N, C-alpha and C positions, 0 to 999 in steps of 0.2 A: 823228805821230798828235793825234788830238783829246780834250777831256773835256769831258760834257754832266755839268749836277751842276742838283739837282731839289732844292728847298729849302718850308718852311712860311713860313707868312706868319703871326703872333703880333700881338695885341695886346697892349696894358703890362701885364696879366696875365699875360700868356703861353698865352691863352685863341687858338688860331686861328682864322683872317680873316678874310674873302673880299670882302679887296682886289688881287689880282693885275689884274681889271683897269683898277682905278683907277693900280695900278701900270706896268703898262705900256704906260699915256694917259700917264703921266707923264712913263717915261722915253723915246718918243717928242716929246711937247714940246719934253726938252732937245737933239732932237740925236739920237737915237740912229736909228741905221739895223738895217731887216730884218738876220737874215744873206743872207750868198748865196748864191743858190742851189748853189755848187758846195765850201761853206762849213762843215765842222757845228759852224756855233756860230756867233756874235760879236753879238746882242743876246742881250733879254729876253724869251722864248714864254710864253705860258699851256701849263696842263696840265691835268689831267683839272678838277681844283679848285678853286675860287676860294682854297682858301687857302695855292696851292703856286702858282711861279714856274721857269720852269728857261732859264738862262743858259747859256754854253759857250764856249769856246778857240775860237779860228782856228787850222788847220793848223799846229802842231810839230815841229821836229827837236829843239831842242834844250831840256832837262830845266829849263835856267833860262828861256829863253824860256817853258815851257808852266807855271812854276812863277811867272811876272812875269803871263800870262794868266788864270789861272784867279783869285791875289786884283783882278786888276785887275773878275773879275765881277764876283766877291763883295762888291766896293766899289760895282757898279754897278749892283747887282742892290737894295743894304743902301740906297740914295742911293733908287731911285724907290720901294719901299714904306715907308720914314719918307712919303717926299710922299702919299703914300696912305693915310699914318695908321698902316703898319704898322709890324713890327721882318721881318730877316727872318733867320732858325735855318736849321745846316745841320744837320739830327736827322733820321734819314729814318724817323722817326716821332713824334708827338707826345704827350708827359711826361702834360700839363694836357690831357686831354677838351674835346673843343668838334664842332663842329656840321662837316659837309659840305653844301656850296655847288655843283653842279655849271656848272661854264664853262658858256658859247653857247657853241652849235652843232649842227647836224645829228651830225657825227659821232658826237660826247659824247650826245647823246640819244638814238639808236640805239644804243651804248653801255649806256645806262640802259636801256632796255628792255629788252635783250639776257640782260644781266652781273646785272641787278639790286640784290637784295642785293651782293654785290659791288663792286659802281660806290658803292655810296651810306658804302662802311665804308672804304674804298679811297683813304686819306691818309697814305703812303706816300712818301717820296723816295728814290731810287735815285746812283748816279753809273753814268755809262757811259762806256764810256774806245773811240774807235773808231782802229784803226791801218790802216791802206792796206796795200790786195795788191794783186801784179798783176792778178785777174782771177779771176771766181768757181770759176778750175779750183785757184789756187794758198788762196785763201777754203776752202775746201771743204775741203782740206787739214788747213790750220790748223784750222778746228773741228775735226777729229778728230784732231787731236794734245795739243792748248790743257785736251780737260776737265776730264780729274782732278788738274790744278791748279786749277784754277778755283776749288773750295772753303776752298784759303787766301785767296785773294785777298775771299774773305768774311771767314773770319776776323780776318783785317788791317784790314778796314773796320769793323767790327760795329758798333755806332752807335744801335741801337732796343732798351732793354732794356725800356718803359713802354710798355705801352695801356690806354686808358682807365680813366689813371691809377693802375695799381697794376703794379707792376713782376711781368715777366711769367715772368722766370728763364732766359729766351733772352737770346744778349749780341745777337743779330739777328730781335728777332720779325717786320720786315719780309718779311724771304728767308719766311717760313713766311705770312703778306697777300697776301705777291706771288704767291705758289704755288699760290691758289686760283684764278686766269687758267686755263685750263684749251686752253691752248699754253706754259704757265713751266714752267722748271725746266731740267734737265741734259737733253744729249740722250747716244745711239750716236752713233759713226760711221757717216755717209753714205756714205762709198767713192766716192762721185763729186757733182761739179754738177750733173749731169743727177739724182736721185737726191734731195738736196734741193732741187728745185726743183717736183720732183714730190713731194716728202711738205709743203713751202709751199703747194703748190698744193690738194692733200687736205684737210690743215684749215682754209684760206679753206673748202673745196665744204660740208663738212661743216658749218657757220657755228660753229665754236667759235671761230676767226678772222674777223670781217669783212673786210678788208680782211689785206695781206702787211706792214703796219706794226704789227699787232695779233699777230704771231708775235712769243713774250716770253722767246724759249732765252734761255739764261746766255749764251751766245754765239750769233752768229747773224749773215749777210750782212745789212750795212744796208743795207733796202729805195732809199738815196736819197741812200746815196756810194757808192765806191768800195771802201770799207773793212769788216774785219773790227770790231762793235761788240760788248766783253764788259759784257755788262750786272749781273753776280751780288752790285757790291758793292752793300751800303749809302752815304748822304750821306757823304763823311765827313766828322767836324766841327770838323778842321782843315786848313787845303789842305797843309800840306806832307804830311798825307796820301792826299791825291789826287793831289799829283803820283807821292807812292808807287808807287800802286796804278796808277799810268799809266804807268811803267817799268816795273813787275814784266808788265802785259797788251805792250806792246810787244817786251817779252824772251821771251814766251811765246811772240806772234807767230813773230817771227824764228827761236827755237829752231825750234818745229814744221814753218815752210815750210824753212830748213835735213834734217831731220829727211824732209821729204816726196821732197827734190830728192835724197837717198842713199839712197830706200827704204826708212827703216825704220817699219816698221808701225805702229800706235797703241798704245798697250799697252791698253787696258782697251777691250771690244766689247759691254758690256751695261750698262745704263743706271741698272740696279739699286743696285751699288756708291754708283754716282756722288749718287743720292741719298741715302743715309747719309750719305757726306761732306759731302753739302749739307748736311744734318744737324744736323749731330757741330761743323760749323763759325758753325753763325747759332746751337746752343745755348749755347755757352761760348765761342768766342769765341775768345782768345788763354789763356785763363783753363783749360783743358783737352787732350784728345787733336782729334788732329784721325789726318782717313786721308787716305796720299798714295801715289801710284806709286813703286815698280811691284805690291806685297802690296796698298795698301790694308785695310795693318792699321791702327788705332791709337799714334802718337807721340804722343810729348809735343809741342807745339804748338813750343816753340822747337826741337828739331829738324825734326819741321818745313818751319816758314820756312828751318833753312837746305839742310836738301834742294831747297827750291825755287832757292834764292839756286845750290847749287852747280851743278845743275841749266839756271840763268839765266846763269853763269860765263861763257862764248864771247859769248853775244851782248851779255852788261852791258862786257862787256870791250873788244868792237871797237865798240860805241856811245859807247863813252866813259863810259858813265851808274852802271858797278862804283862808283866814290867816292860819288856823293851817294845812291847808294841804299841801302849801307853804312851809312852817316850816317844818313839817314831814318828807316831799320830801330832803331837803336842809341833814336833818340829812342821814335819811338815801345815799344819797351820798356822805357822809363825812366818815359813818365807814362803806358801804356796805352791801349785801343781807346776812342773815343767812346762805348761804352758804361759804361765801367769808370768813365773820368773823372765823366760823369752821375750815376752809383751815388756814387763818393765825396761830388761836389755837395748831391746826395737828403737824405745819413746829416747835413751841416752845416745844411742850410734846407730842406726840402722841394722838390715839384716846382717849385710858380714861382721858385726858387731857380736849380734846378737851368736853368732855358731864358735867367733872366739872365744865366747863365754860359755858354751855349751864344754865346747871341746875342755877347760877345765874342768867346770863343773862335773864332766863325764867320771874323771877319774880322782876328785874329790875326796 
């Protein structure tokens, strides 16, 4: 598995600042190497806006190794941002309003021309988890099996309560903003790898996606790597939460692959309850009810997380991840999500202080 994280770049006042190009150049001057083609991460990369930067881990098997990689990547990106005159902050939307500046490149320009306001206002940061699969057939079987559980990952990662300087009432307003893309969101089961490929090709043919890389499903087959890429989560405020999301994502993939081998059919076949579950998770995070299979009826968030852990227990036990996952979940319940922490800091000192605290938490 590997983790890709998108971050915001802010100035001393907490306002988003367009220094990504300078940060990437500072990293490369320091001897950094671009990511190898066969690896989901390893360097710093541009994102859609100059106020963002992306980093990623190398493929990992052990959770402790992954945790070290996530922290190293954050330190690497923070150092490059500092050299460029900015600060790195792992929040999924900016608490303090600021401008967007499109990154250079023909593809980004084409996106801006095609999607207009959606691109101009798109300043959100996510966490993407790659988990290896044997082939596209196994990958699509996994996609068909994990969909009903993905909203719980969103709730655990919720880290974007503010937009344009206001409390939105959402724990993850990023999830609302991201779903403005025409290919974003949950999907119904595909049934076969060919059906998945036909769906992707059809969306590209309509112009709703410029290319397969713009297929923004909550989980998809990676267009670059032999992985399932789970994209539903906000970028996590703290490295520990990113590791938790990755561990649960791998558990979901392994569990779904095993069930497919055993001939177990996916629980849910319609997309409407999945959309409702995703909205519910983005609205309240861990502070309200969530919808979980098989009934997709509201249950308290603690019960939903417990149900997810029960669902994944055999896979987490076999991988050796269960003790660390339980510890990380306990820590999250104790301090709250990134959205909870941001709101607590805002009560203490306003939105600029939220950014200051978040900059520190990013590297904690």
